[in-house]
C-alpha positions in Angstrom: 0.0 0.0 0.0 1.1 3.5 -0.6 0.6 6.5 1.6 -1.0 9.8 0.4 -2.1 13.0 2.1 -5.9 12.9 2.1 -6.0 16.1 0.0 -4.3 14.2 -2.8 -6.9 11.4 -3.0 -9.4 11.3 -5.9 -13.2 10.9 -5.9 -14.4 7.4 -5.0 -10.9 6.4 -3.7 -10.8 4.7 -0.4 -8.1 4.0 2.2 -7.3 3.7 5.9 -6.1 6.6 8.0 -2.5 5.9 9.1 -1.6 9.1 10.9 -2.8 12.6 11.9 0.2 14.9 11.3 -0.9 17.8 13.4 -1.2 18.4 17.2 -2.8 21.0 19.3 -6.3 22.3 18.8 -6.6 21.3 15.1 -5.3 17.8 15.8 -7.8 17.3 18.6 -10.6 18.7 16.5 -9.8 16.2 13.7 -9.7 13.3 16.1 -12.9 14.4 17.7 -14.7 14.1 14.3 -13.8 10.4 14.2 -10.7 10.7 12.0 -8.3 8.5 13.9 -5.7 6.0 12.7 -7.3 2.7 11.5 -10.5 4.4 10.3 -11.5 3.5 6.7 -12.6 6.5 4.6 -13.8 7.1 1.1 -13.7 10.3 -0.8 -17.3 10.9 -1.8 -16.8 14.1 -3.7 -15.6 17.6 -3.8 -17.1 21.1 -4.1 -16.8 22.8 -7.5 -13.6 24.7 -6.4 -12.3 21.5 -4.7 -12.8 22.8 -1.2 -14.4 21.2 0.9 -14.1 17.5 0.4 -16.8 15.1 1.4 -15.8 11.9 3.1 -17.7 8.7 3.9 -16.7 7.0 7.1 -18.4 4.9 9.9 -21.8 5.2 8.1 -21.9 9.0 7.8 -20.7 11.8 5.5 -18.3 14.4 6.8 -16.9 17.4 5.0 -13.4 18.8 5.6 -11.6 21.8 4.4 -8.5 21.2 2.4 -6.3 22.8 5.1 -7.7 20.1 7.5 -7.3 17.2 5.0 -3.7 18.3 4.4 -2.7 16.9 7.9 -4.2 13.4 7.4 -2.1 10.6 6.0 -4.0 7.7 4.4 -2.9 4.3 3.1 -4.6 3.5 -0.2 
């Protein structure tokens, strides 16, 4: 498997979160949304200007800004 930053993933691509590369308030906020290592995610789609990105995980849809997705490493 190869590792990508979540922001680089394409529509309908899925993978498993391997690391959250930020600490502090933003890191806590990302983890509080359920984005923790070992979680399977799929890129459901993007807004017309590619920000935000819609993710499918744990049975729900979540949207993230690109600056948040930049800190999440995924194995695809």
